[in-house]
N, C-alpha and C positions, 0 to 999 in steps of 0.2 A: 504494500500500500504506500503510495506516494505521500510526501510531506503535506501537500495541500489537502489530500483526502483525509489524512489523520487530523489535520486542523479542523476541517469541516465537521468530521464525526465528533470530535471532542467538543466543539462549540455547540453542536446540536444537542448532544447529551447533556451538557451543562444548562442549556436553555430549557430543556424539558424538565430537568431536576429542579431548577429554580422555579419554574411555573407551578410545579406540583407543590412546592414548599410554601407558596404564598397563602395568605389567609383565606382568600376566596376559594382556593382549591381545597383547603381543609374544611371549609363550610359545606362544600359539596358532599363531604363524607359524613355529615352530621346524622344524628339518629332519626331525625324526622323526615318523612317522605310526603310530598304533596300528593293528595288523593287523586286518583284517576276519575274521569267523568262518570264511571259506573257507580261511584259512591259519593261524589262531591255535592250532588244536589239533593240528597236524601233528608235534609233537615230544613224545615221552614225558617226563613230569616237567616240562613247560613251565609256568612261572608268569606269563609275560608275553611279548609279541611286539610288536616295532616294526620298521619298515623305513624306509630313508632316502629322502628326496625327491630326493636328488642321486645322479647316477651316479658312484660313487666306488669305489676299491679299498681293501680292508683290507690294510695292510702293517705291517711292524715298524718303520718309520721313526718316530722321535719328532718331534712328538706323534702318537700313534695316532689314526687317523681316528675310531674309536669314541669317543674322548675329545673331539676337536674338534667332533664332531656330537652329543655328549652323549646317547649311547644310554641310555635309561631315566633321564635326568637326571643321569648319573654322568660325572665327568671324570677319574677315577683308575683306569680299567680297566688291568689288567696283562696283557700278552700271555702266554699259557701254551703255545701250540703251534698247529701248522697241519697239517690232514689233507688230503693231496693224492692219496690212492689208497685202494684197498680199500673198506671200508665207509663212508668219509668222502665219497665222490662217487657220482654217479648219480641215479636217480629215488627211491631210498630207501636207507637204511643204518642204521648205528649210530654214535653218538658215544660217546667214551670219554676222559674227562679223565685216566684212569690210563695212557694210552699215552705220556705225556711224562715226562721226567726231573724228579725232585724230588717234594716233598710239598706239597700245597696247604695254605696257612695255615688254622688252625682258624677256623671261622666265616666262611670266604670265601663270597661269593655268586658264582655261576657264570653265564656267558653263552656260548652258541655262536652264531657268525655264519656264515650261508650266503651264498655268492657264485656268480654265473654271469655270463655275458657280456651282450651287447646286450639292451635292453628289460627289464632287471631291475636291482635295486640290492641293497645289503647288507640282509639280513634277520636280525635278532637275536632270540634266545629266551633269556630267563633260565630256568634249570632248577634243580630241587632234587634231581637225581640225578647221580651221577658218570658213569653210563653209561645209555643208553637208545636206543630206535629213533626214526627220523624218516622222513618223506616230504618230497619236494621242495616248498618253498613257492612255487616259481616257476610260477605259473598265473594265469589271468585269470578273475575279479578276484583281486588288485588290479592286476596288471601288464597294462595295456590294450594294450601293444605285442605281446602274445601272442594267438594265436587262442583263442576261448572254451574249447575243449576241450584246448588244448595244455598240456603240463607239461614244463618244461625241466629238464634234469639239473643237479645241483649240480656245479660245477667244483672247489670245495674248501670246507673248513670251517675256521674259526679259533676258537680257544678262549681265553677271557678269564676273569679273576676280579677281584673287588674286595672290600675290607673295608668299604666304605660300605654303608649301608642302601639298599635299592632301594625306591622308593615303589610302593605297590600299584597306583596309577593315575597315569600320567604327568601332570605339571602342565599340559601343553599341552592336555589334553582337558577341563579344568575351568576355565572362565572365573571370575575372581574375582567375588564377589557385588557389589562396588562397580562393576565394569566392566559387569555386567549391568544394574544399576540405572540407571547413567548412560546406557547405550545405550537402555534403555526410555524414559527421560525424553526423550531426543532424539527418538525416534520419535513419542512422544506429542505433543511440541511441533510437529513437522512435520505430524502429523495435524490438530492444531488449526488451523494456518495453512490447510491445504487446505479444512477445513470452513468457515472464515470466508470464504474466496474464493468457495466455491460459494454461500454464503448471500448474498453481496453482489450 
């Protein structure tokens, strides 16, 4: 391999490694996954939908799982209540933030989290309503552990609020422009090395 080819290969590899090390690239590997269309519209008043890549439980132990996993990029969710019966479980139902004691702070952003057992994970929906209907999000896709036509019942729902602003699009879905540019530069360099080898 000629000196020029070695230089191009080393520069390409360095560009790829640097691009992957940038914060935007790390965000793309975060635990939250933006919901596909098959489940994103199943909650009335829903403004966003994410599900966890980890099999976790939502509980009231501090720190809250929804904070450690940064649902919607937020780390200060406050637990508001848990629905374990009636319209909070099953294949469909109604969520109602008014079912719990207290008054939600003015300007609070709301999230309802759905949970079920094996082959599913936490699914969170930000909502702009205090109450609304829902259908179970536990279906395939995205939960490939389920049969294609299977819909699992919701075992319980959990309610959260935050005073933080919720981004319209989670950061994890949008690579930073510099990351994309460096990644493209690395690919172009590798392509140049391959062309030179074929020409030789």
